[in-house]
PABA-175502 format. One record per residue: residue in one letter; x, y, z of N, C-alpha, C in turn. Coordinates in steps of 0.2 Angstrom, whole numbers. Example, Ala and Ser with C-alpha at 12.3 -4.5 7.8 and 13.67 -1.06 7.14 Angstrom:
<nodes>
[A,[66,-28,39],[62,-22,39],[66,-16,39]];
[S,[64,-11,35],[68,-5,36],[64,0,39]];
</nodes>
This chain:
<nodes>
[X,[272,344,348],[277,345,353],[278,352,356]];
[X,[277,353,362],[277,359,365],[285,361,367]];
[X,[286,368,368],[292,370,370],[294,367,376]];
[X,[290,366,381],[292,363,387],[294,356,387]];
[X,[291,352,382],[293,345,381],[300,345,377]];
[X,[301,350,373],[308,350,370],[313,352,375]];
[X,[312,357,379],[317,359,384],[318,353,389]];
[X,[312,349,391],[313,343,395],[318,338,392]];
[X,[317,337,385],[321,332,382],[328,334,382]];
[X,[329,340,381],[336,343,381],[339,342,388]];
[X,[335,343,393],[338,342,400],[339,335,401]];
[X,[335,331,399],[336,323,400],[342,321,396]];
[X,[344,324,390],[350,322,386],[356,325,390]];
[X,[355,330,393],[361,333,397],[362,329,403]];
[X,[357,327,406],[358,322,412],[361,316,411]];
[X,[358,313,405],[361,306,403],[369,307,401]];
[X,[370,312,398],[377,313,396],[382,314,402]];
[X,[379,318,407],[383,319,413],[384,312,417]];
[X,[378,309,417],[378,303,421],[383,298,418]];
[X,[383,297,411],[388,292,408],[395,294,409]];
[X,[396,301,408],[403,303,409],[406,302,416]];
[X,[401,302,421],[403,301,428],[404,294,430]];
[X,[400,289,427],[400,282,428],[406,279,426]];
[X,[410,281,421],[416,278,419],[421,283,418]];
[X,[423,287,423],[428,292,421],[435,290,420]];
[X,[437,284,422],[444,281,421],[444,279,413]];
[X,[439,278,410],[439,276,403],[440,282,398]];
[X,[440,288,401],[440,294,397],[447,297,396]];
[X,[448,299,390],[454,303,389],[453,310,388]];
[X,[458,314,387],[457,322,386],[452,323,381]];
[X,[452,320,375],[448,321,369],[441,320,371]];
[X,[440,314,374],[433,312,376],[430,317,381]];
[X,[434,319,386],[432,324,391],[430,330,387]];
[X,[434,333,383],[432,339,379],[426,338,375]];
[X,[425,332,372],[419,331,368],[413,331,372]];
[X,[413,328,378],[407,327,382],[406,334,385]];
[X,[411,338,387],[409,345,389],[406,349,384]];
[X,[409,348,378],[406,352,372],[399,350,370]];
[X,[397,344,371],[390,341,370],[386,344,375]];
[X,[388,344,381],[384,347,387],[383,354,386]];
[X,[388,358,384],[387,365,383],[383,367,377]];
[X,[383,363,372],[379,363,366],[372,363,367]];
[X,[370,358,372],[363,357,374],[361,362,378]];
[X,[365,365,382],[363,371,386],[362,377,382]];
[X,[366,378,377],[366,383,372],[359,383,368]];
[X,[357,377,366],[351,375,363],[345,377,367]];
[X,[345,376,373],[340,377,378],[340,385,379]];
[X,[345,388,379],[345,396,380],[342,399,374]];
[X,[344,396,368],[341,399,362],[334,398,361]];
[X,[331,393,363],[324,391,363],[320,396,368]];
[X,[323,397,374],[320,401,379],[320,408,376]];
[X,[326,410,373],[326,417,371],[321,418,365]];
[X,[320,414,361],[316,414,355],[309,415,358]];
[X,[307,411,362],[300,411,365],[299,418,369]];
[X,[304,420,372],[303,427,376],[302,432,371]];
[X,[306,432,365],[306,437,360],[299,437,357]];
[X,[296,431,355],[290,430,352],[284,433,357]];
[X,[285,431,363],[280,434,368],[280,441,369]];
[X,[286,444,369],[287,451,369],[284,455,363]];
[X,[285,452,357],[282,455,351],[275,455,351]];
[X,[272,449,353],[265,448,354],[262,453,359]];
[X,[265,454,364],[263,459,369],[263,466,367]];
[X,[268,468,363],[269,475,360],[263,477,355]];
[X,[260,472,352],[255,473,347],[248,474,350]];
</nodes>
């Protein structure tokens, strides 16, 4: 599995989470809203970490 595929899967998970949250907003309480926002933010953070790791690796390979 490539980095691009992993990032795409994370983005798909984010889109699915957002879509589900918006489809039934009346069934959500404050806890569920916070959980959903936290999950979305966690997926975004995972994407950022992966991109940063790849950039660091490429920078180190370039320096040698």
